[in-house]
PAKOL-329413 format. One record per residue (C-alpha): residue number from 1; z, x, y; residue in one letter. Coordinates in steps of 0.1 Angstrom, whole numbers. Layout:
<pts>
(pt NUM,(Z,X,Y),'A') ...
</pts>
This chain:
<pts>
(pt 1,(1419,115,-67),'X') (pt 2,(1408,101,-101),'X') (pt 3,(1399,140,-108),'X') (pt 4,(1432,153,-97),'X') (pt 5,(1450,126,-117),'X') (pt 6,(1430,135,-152),'X') (pt 7,(1437,175,-147),'X') (pt 8,(1476,165,-138),'X') (pt 9,(1477,145,-169),'X') (pt 10,(1460,174,-188),'X') (pt 11,(1490,197,-176),'X') (pt 12,(1516,174,-187),'X') (pt 13,(1501,168,-218),'X') (pt 14,(1496,209,-224),'X') (pt 15,(1530,212,-214),'X') (pt 16,(1544,193,-240),'X') (pt 17,(1524,211,-264),'X') (pt 18,(1531,244,-257),'X') (pt 19,(1569,236,-249),'X') (pt 20,(1591,255,-227),'X') (pt 21,(1607,285,-247),'X') (pt 22,(1584,309,-240),'X') (pt 23,(1609,339,-259),'X') (pt 24,(1601,318,-289),'X') (pt 25,(1565,329,-291),'X') (pt 26,(1574,364,-285),'X') (pt 27,(1587,390,-309),'X') (pt 28,(1620,413,-299),'X') (pt 29,(1608,443,-290),'X') (pt 30,(1641,464,-285),'X') (pt 31,(1637,491,-250),'X') (pt 32,(1656,525,-252),'X') (pt 33,(1679,527,-226),'X') (pt 34,(1686,563,-210),'X') (pt 35,(1721,574,-207),'X') (pt 36,(1728,559,-174),'X') (pt 37,(1746,528,-174),'X') (pt 38,(1733,497,-157),'X') (pt 39,(1756,480,-135),'X') (pt 40,(1745,443,-146),'X') (pt 41,(1768,427,-124),'X') (pt 42,(1748,442,-96),'X') (pt 43,(1716,436,-112),'X') (pt 44,(1721,398,-117),'X') (pt 45,(1736,392,-84),'X') (pt 46,(1700,394,-70),'X') (pt 47,(1693,365,-91),'X') (pt 48,(1703,326,-94),'X') (pt 49,(1702,296,-118),'X') (pt 50,(1683,294,-152),'X') (pt 51,(1664,333,-140),'X') (pt 52,(1699,347,-136),'X') (pt 53,(1707,335,-170),'X') (pt 54,(1677,344,-187),'X') (pt 55,(1676,381,-171),'X') (pt 56,(1710,384,-183),'X') (pt 57,(1701,373,-220),'X') (pt 58,(1669,396,-218),'X') (pt 59,(1695,424,-210),'X') (pt 60,(1714,413,-240),'X') (pt 61,(1684,414,-266),'X') (pt 62,(1673,444,-253),'X') (pt 63,(1701,470,-252),'X') (pt 64,(1710,470,-288),'X') (pt 65,(1727,504,-282),'X') (pt 66,(1746,496,-256),'X') (pt 67,(1768,468,-272),'X') (pt 68,(1792,472,-240),'X') (pt 69,(1765,463,-220),'X') (pt 70,(1754,436,-242),'X') (pt 71,(1784,420,-242),'X') (pt 72,(1787,426,-207),'X') (pt 73,(1754,408,-199),'X') (pt 74,(1764,381,-225),'X') (pt 75,(1797,373,-209),'X') (pt 76,(1780,368,-172),'X') (pt 77,(1757,346,-186),'X') (pt 78,(1784,324,-202),'X') (pt 79,(1803,320,-172),'X') (pt 80,(1768,310,-150),'X') (pt 81,(1757,287,-172),'X') (pt 82,(1791,269,-177),'X') (pt 83,(1783,262,-135),'X') (pt 84,(1754,240,-144),'X') (pt 85,(1747,213,-166),'X') (pt 86,(1724,225,-194),'X') (pt 87,(1740,224,-227),'X') (pt 88,(1710,235,-249),'X') (pt 89,(1709,266,-229),'X') (pt 90,(1749,270,-234),'X') (pt 91,(1746,266,-271),'X') (pt 92,(1720,296,-268),'X') (pt 93,(1742,316,-252),'X') (pt 94,(1772,307,-273),'X') (pt 95,(1750,315,-305),'X') (pt 96,(1740,348,-289),'X') (pt 97,(1779,360,-283),'X') (pt 98,(1784,347,-323),'X') (pt 99,(1824,351,-315),'X') (pt 100,(1826,388,-301),'X') (pt 101,(1839,378,-267),'X') (pt 102,(1868,360,-285),'X') (pt 103,(1882,324,-280),'X') (pt 104,(1874,318,-245),'X') (pt 105,(1839,324,-250),'X') (pt 106,(1834,296,-275),'X') (pt 107,(1814,266,-282),'X') (pt 108,(1838,246,-263),'X') (pt 109,(1830,211,-273),'X') (pt 110,(1850,194,-249),'X') (pt 111,(1828,207,-218),'X') (pt 112,(1798,201,-236),'X') (pt 113,(1806,166,-240),'X') (pt 114,(1816,160,-206),'X') (pt 115,(1787,171,-197),'X') (pt 116,(1763,152,-216),'X') (pt 117,(1785,118,-209),'X') (pt 118,(1780,122,-174),'X') (pt 119,(1744,132,-181),'X') (pt 120,(1737,95,-194),'X') (pt 121,(1757,77,-163),'X') (pt 122,(1734,96,-142),'X') (pt 123,(1705,87,-162),'X') (pt 124,(1712,51,-161),'X') (pt 125,(1720,54,-120),'X') (pt 126,(1685,67,-115),'X') (pt 127,(1664,44,-135),'X') (pt 128,(1684,18,-119),'X') (pt 129,(1679,27,-84),'X') (pt 130,(1640,37,-91),'X') (pt 131,(1635,4,-108),'X') (pt 132,(1651,-11,-75),'X') (pt 133,(1627,10,-52),'X') (pt 134,(1594,3,-71),'X') (pt 135,(1601,-38,-69),'X') (pt 136,(1607,-32,-31),'X') (pt 137,(1574,-9,-27),'X') (pt 138,(1591,12,-7),'X') (pt 139,(1570,45,-11),'X') (pt 140,(1591,73,2),'X') (pt 141,(1622,58,-17),'X') (pt 142,(1599,60,-49),'X') (pt 143,(1591,98,-40),'X') (pt 144,(1623,107,-38),'X') (pt 145,(1634,87,-72),'X') (pt 146,(1610,107,-90),'X') (pt 147,(1620,139,-70),'X') (pt 148,(1659,133,-80),'X') (pt 149,(1650,126,-117),'X') (pt 150,(1630,160,-113),'X') (pt 151,(1658,177,-106),'X') (pt 152,(1680,158,-129),'X') (pt 153,(1658,170,-159),'X') (pt 154,(1657,205,-148),'X') (pt 155,(1693,211,-146),'X') (pt 156,(1694,200,-179),'X') (pt 157,(1669,221,-191),'X') (pt 158,(1640,194,-197),'X') (pt 159,(1616,213,-184),'X') (pt 160,(1585,192,-192),'X') (pt 161,(1603,160,-180),'X') (pt 162,(1612,177,-146),'X') (pt 163,(1575,187,-142),'X') (pt 164,(1563,153,-150),'X') (pt 165,(1584,135,-125),'X') (pt 166,(1579,162,-100),'X') (pt 167,(1543,158,-99),'X') (pt 168,(1545,119,-100),'X') (pt 169,(1555,123,-66),'X') (pt 170,(1524,134,-54),'X') (pt 171,(1511,95,-51),'X') (pt 172,(1543,90,-28),'X') (pt 173,(1537,118,-5),'X') (pt 174,(1532,108,30),'X') (pt 175,(1531,142,48),'X') (pt 176,(1521,177,40),'X') (pt 177,(1555,189,39),'X') (pt 178,(1560,166,6),'X') (pt 179,(1527,178,-8),'X') (pt 180,(1544,213,-3),'X') (pt 181,(1580,204,-19),'X') (pt 182,(1562,190,-49),'X') (pt 183,(1538,222,-50),'X') (pt 184,(1571,245,-53),'X') (pt 185,(1589,222,-78),'X') (pt 186,(1561,221,-99),'X') (pt 187,(1551,260,-95),'X') (pt 188,(1594,269,-103),'X') (pt 189,(1592,247,-135),'X') (pt 190,(1557,259,-146),'X') (pt 191,(1574,299,-139),'X') (pt 192,(1600,289,-162),'X') (pt 193,(1579,276,-188),'X') (pt 194,(1553,302,-188),'X') (pt 195,(1528,279,-179),'X') (pt 196,(1511,302,-153),'X') (pt 197,(1478,288,-146),'X') (pt 198,(1495,256,-137),'X') (pt 199,(1514,281,-112),'X') (pt 200,(1480,291,-96),'X') (pt 201,(1468,256,-94),'X') (pt 202,(1497,244,-76),'X') (pt 203,(1498,278,-53),'X') (pt 204,(1463,265,-43),'X') (pt 205,(1473,235,-35),'X') (pt 206,(1504,241,-15),'X') (pt 207,(1478,265,8),'X') (pt 208,(1454,235,15),'X') (pt 209,(1481,228,40),'X') (pt 210,(1484,259,62),'X') (pt 211,(1495,241,93),'X') (pt 212,(1529,227,76),'X') (pt 213,(1539,264,59),'X') (pt 214,(1563,285,71),'X') (pt 215,(1568,323,70),'X') (pt 216,(1596,318,42),'X') (pt 217,(1572,293,20),'X') (pt 218,(1541,313,25),'X') (pt 219,(1561,344,11),'X') (pt 220,(1575,324,-16),'X') (pt 221,(1534,312,-24),'X') (pt 222,(1522,353,-24),'X') (pt 223,(1551,357,-49),'X') (pt 224,(1544,331,-73),'X') (pt 225,(1507,341,-71),'X') (pt 226,(1514,374,-78),'X') (pt 227,(1531,367,-106),'X') (pt 228,(1504,344,-123),'X') (pt 229,(1481,370,-120),'X') (pt 230,(1503,398,-134),'X') (pt 231,(1506,374,-164),'X') (pt 232,(1469,374,-166),'X') (pt 233,(1468,410,-165),'X') (pt 234,(1446,411,-131),'X') (pt 235,(1468,439,-119),'X') (pt 236,(1446,447,-88),'X') (pt 237,(1444,408,-74),'X') (pt 238,(1486,413,-84),'X') (pt 239,(1492,441,-65),'X') (pt 240,(1472,425,-34),'X') (pt 241,(1496,393,-35),'X') (pt 242,(1528,414,-39),'X') (pt 243,(1513,436,-11),'X') (pt 244,(1507,404,12),'X') (pt 245,(1540,388,7),'X') (pt 246,(1563,389,37),'X') (pt 247,(1595,403,42),'X') (pt 248,(1607,368,52),'X') (pt 249,(1610,364,16),'X') (pt 250,(1643,382,15),'X') (pt 251,(1667,364,-10),'X') (pt 252,(1652,331,-5),'X') (pt 253,(1635,329,-38),'X') (pt 254,(1661,340,-62),'X') (pt 255,(1662,316,-82),'X') (pt 256,(1621,330,-92),'X') (pt 257,(1622,367,-78),'X') (pt 258,(1639,393,-62),'X') (pt 259,(1628,413,-30),'X') (pt 260,(1634,443,-53),'X') (pt 261,(1610,431,-80),'X') (pt 262,(1581,430,-56),'X') (pt 263,(1585,463,-49),'X') (pt 264,(1583,471,-87),'X') (pt 265,(1557,448,-98),'X') (pt 266,(1535,457,-66),'X') (pt 267,(1540,494,-63),'X') (pt 268,(1532,495,-103),'X') (pt 269,(1502,471,-100),'X') (pt 270,(1490,492,-71),'X') (pt 271,(1491,524,-90),'X') (pt 272,(1476,510,-124),'X') (pt 273,(1444,494,-102),'X') (pt 274,(1439,512,-67),'X') (pt 275,(1415,537,-59),'X') (pt 276,(1420,565,-39),'X') (pt 277,(1417,549,-6),'X') (pt 278,(1439,522,-13),'X') (pt 279,(1462,546,-29),'X') (pt 280,(1463,565,6),'X') (pt 281,(1466,533,28),'X') (pt 282,(1500,526,5),'X') (pt 283,(1511,558,6),'X') (pt 284,(1508,558,46),'X') (pt 285,(1534,535,46),'X') (pt 286,(1557,566,39),'X') (pt 287,(1546,588,62),'X') (pt 288,(1538,559,89),'X') (pt 289,(1505,578,97),'X') (pt 290,(1483,543,95),'X') (pt 291,(1502,523,117),'X') (pt 292,(1468,497,113),'X') (pt 293,(1478,486,80),'X') (pt 294,(1495,455,90),'X') (pt 295,(1498,438,55),'X') (pt 296,(1513,465,41),'X') (pt 297,(1542,471,65),'X') (pt 298,(1556,440,52),'X') (pt 299,(1553,458,15),'X') (pt 300,(1575,488,29),'X') (pt 301,(1604,466,36),'X') (pt 302,(1606,457,-3),'X') (pt 303,(1602,495,-11),'X') (pt 304,(1632,507,6),'X') (pt 305,(1649,485,-19),'X') (pt 306,(1635,506,-46),'X') (pt 307,(1635,544,-37),'X') (pt 308,(1621,553,-74),'X') (pt 309,(1588,533,-67),'X') (pt 310,(1587,546,-31),'X') (pt 311,(1591,580,-44),'X') (pt 312,(1568,573,-75),'X') (pt 313,(1537,563,-54),'X') (pt 314,(1544,592,-32),'X') (pt 315,(1545,616,-56),'X') (pt 316,(1516,601,-77),'X') (pt 317,(1490,599,-43),'X') (pt 318,(1505,637,-33),'X') (pt 319,(1493,651,-67),'X') (pt 320,(1464,631,-67),'X') (pt 321,(1453,646,-33),'X') (pt 322,(1462,681,-45),'X') (pt 323,(1438,673,-76),'X') (pt 324,(1408,668,-56),'X') (pt 325,(1414,698,-26),'X') (pt 326,(1417,722,-59),'X') (pt 327,(1385,703,-75),'X') (pt 328,(1369,703,-39),'X') (pt 329,(1380,742,-30),'X') (pt 330,(1366,752,-66),'X') (pt 331,(1332,732,-60),'X') (pt 332,(1334,752,-24),'X') (pt 333,(1335,788,-43),'X') (pt 334,(1308,777,-71),'X') (pt 335,(1283,767,-38),'X') (pt 336,(1293,801,-20),'X') (pt 337,(1284,820,-55),'X') (pt 338,(1256,800,-62),'X') (pt 339,(1241,805,-26),'X') (pt 340,(1249,845,-30),'X') (pt 341,(1230,849,-61),'X') (pt 342,(1203,833,-48),'X') (pt 343,(1199,853,-17),'X') (pt 344,(1208,884,-39),'X') 
</pts>
């Protein structure tokens, strides 16, 4: 247990050292978007919370050649961020808008001041409650107190503080479900901060209590594990994690990932890393020639949501097979010619 405490302390220190703004560490790389207009509203509807806002801001940052789409993404990001309490993220969105959407999408200091005032009152209340729980040594109440603090800091964008308080609940967990709840919270915050080594660590901790895992939680852990492996550029392992993600995931993890992302990430990672036999098993999802590929039948549900990826895998494999058949034919002809020459 002491060893685990040291590891958690190191994780917390590393998070504070690295910070939570992963965008600041990556250069701006414009993306060329084709003539087909992206339905920003439909795309954003796949996500929730901070992830929805960050993806809208990503779209705005990478479509400089399409001002209408850029402003639409920023407008939606502004409306979404005002539903929450993250004034820091709100100011970031306002700075990107830079007055281009009119007075209705400006700094709104009144809203920011009201949110920050309520935050101070809420924080004081949480501190008083937690101190009372500690005095009375009520273990479950202390766990909930730290968890409430984690939720508070997460809502206000203080991801390092959120992580620290979520992890502190571990010492007061009395059931496997409590441990899993702690792990899922730590995974969520770690993903948003780009700390994917911590994602892998807490996925592993959660999977140590298989009896307490329901199908949706298992799917969430597979998806999170796949993201961590993708970030580490372990594409084959990432593909397998995404292929193992159950259809139960549905829209239950929209604060992190959409079902369409499972298909896209899993399909592209498979194309980049799978050998011929593995691609054949994946291809059989569409042809239904191999009903024994149980794990991959779940993935088929995701692929139906992204027909472009489905067709990409189909075309890639089909041409791959044609290439090998052509090679085999010419090899057969060469053998016949060599045999004929030898006999003559």
